[in-house]
C-alpha positions as CSV (number, residue, x, y, z in Angstrom):
1,X,15.9,-67.2,22.5
2,X,17.2,-69.3,19.7
3,X,17.2,-68.0,16.1
4,X,16.7,-70.3,13.1
5,X,20.4,-70.5,12.9
6,X,20.5,-71.9,16.4
7,X,22.4,-68.9,17.9
8,X,21.1,-67.2,21.0
9,X,20.8,-63.4,20.8
10,X,19.1,-61.1,23.2
11,X,16.3,-59.0,21.8
12,X,17.1,-55.4,21.2
13,X,15.9,-52.9,23.8
14,X,13.0,-50.7,22.7
15,X,12.1,-47.4,24.2
16,X,8.6,-47.1,25.5
17,X,6.8,-44.3,27.2
18,X,6.5,-44.4,30.9
19,X,3.0,-44.9,32.2
20,X,3.6,-42.4,34.9
21,X,2.8,-38.8,34.0
22,X,4.2,-35.7,35.7
23,X,1.6,-33.6,37.4
24,X,1.1,-30.1,36.1
25,X,2.2,-27.5,38.6
26,X,-0.9,-26.0,40.1
27,X,0.6,-22.7,41.4
28,X,1.7,-21.5,37.9
29,X,-1.0,-19.9,35.7
30,X,-1.3,-21.1,32.2
31,X,0.2,-18.7,29.7
32,X,-1.9,-17.6,26.7
33,X,-1.0,-15.8,23.5
34,X,-0.3,-12.2,24.4
35,X,1.4,-12.8,27.6
36,X,0.2,-13.4,31.2
37,X,-0.2,-9.7,32.0
38,X,-2.8,-8.8,29.4
39,X,-6.5,-9.5,30.1
40,X,-9.2,-10.0,27.5
41,X,-10.5,-6.5,28.2
42,X,-7.1,-5.0,27.7
43,X,-6.7,-6.7,24.4
44,X,-10.2,-5.6,23.3
45,X,-9.4,-2.0,24.2
46,X,-6.1,-2.2,22.2
47,X,-8.0,-3.5,19.2
48,X,-10.6,-0.7,19.6
49,X,-7.8,1.9,19.6
50,X,-6.2,0.4,16.5
51,X,-9.5,0.5,14.7
52,X,-10.1,4.1,15.7
53,X,-6.7,5.1,14.4
54,X,-7.3,3.2,11.2
55,X,-10.6,4.9,10.7
56,X,-9.1,8.4,11.4
57,X,-6.4,7.7,8.8
58,X,-8.9,6.5,6.2
59,X,-11.0,9.6,6.8
60,X,-8.0,11.8,6.4
61,X,-7.1,10.2,3.1
62,X,-10.6,10.6,1.9
63,X,-10.5,14.3,2.8
64,X,-7.2,14.7,1.0
65,X,-8.5,13.0,-2.1
66,X,-11.6,15.1,-2.1
67,X,-9.6,18.3,-1.7
68,X,-7.4,17.3,-4.6
69,X,-10.5,16.7,-6.7
70,X,-12.0,20.1,-5.8
71,X,-8.6,21.8,-6.6
72,X,-8.5,20.2,-10.0
73,X,-12.1,21.2,-10.7
74,X,-11.2,24.8,-9.7
75,X,-8.3,24.8,-12.1
76,X,-10.5,23.5,-14.9
77,X,-13.0,26.2,-14.1
78,X,-10.4,28.7,-15.4
79,X,-10.6,28.3,-19.1
80,X,-7.2,29.9,-19.8
81,X,-5.4,27.5,-17.4
82,X,-7.0,24.5,-19.1
83,X,-6.0,25.8,-22.5
84,X,-2.4,26.4,-21.3
85,X,-2.2,23.0,-19.9
86,X,-3.4,21.4,-23.1
87,X,-1.0,23.5,-25.2
88,X,1.9,22.6,-23.0
89,X,1.1,18.9,-23.2
90,X,0.9,19.1,-27.0
91,X,4.2,21.0,-27.2
92,X,6.0,18.4,-25.0
93,X,4.7,15.6,-27.3
94,X,5.9,17.5,-30.3
95,X,9.3,17.9,-28.8
96,X,9.6,14.2,-28.1
97,X,8.6,13.4,-31.7
98,X,11.2,15.9,-33.1
99,X,14.0,14.6,-31.0
100,X,14.0,11.0,-32.2
101,X,17.7,10.9,-32.9
102,X,18.4,10.0,-29.3
103,X,17.0,6.5,-30.1
104,X,18.8,6.2,-33.5
105,X,15.7,7.0,-35.6
106,X,17.0,10.1,-37.4
107,X,18.0,10.8,-40.9
108,X,21.3,9.0,-40.4
109,X,22.0,5.7,-38.8
110,X,23.1,5.6,-35.2
111,X,26.8,5.7,-34.8
112,X,27.4,7.6,-38.0
113,X,29.5,10.8,-37.7
114,X,28.9,13.9,-39.7
């Protein structure tokens, strides 16, 4: 084949797919997600078991939360305990307000000696 220059160059080889296709082996079963040894029923049973465990865990957490609420209500039922807790909270806040020198907010500047 002659170019415009008049030189003869062979065209470049191009890769093309073969028209022949390899036959799929008939004796091997097709593999699906989850492996070849698990059936749909086994997967379904496993999912059921997971859901049952999840439901049990959720019920246990609800029961714990409910018992904590009832314990807190019982504690509030005792007037003296509620008063003590309120007084202790106020005392802790008062101590934090008194000890402001740790943050440099005292009568003297931070870093001053004496």
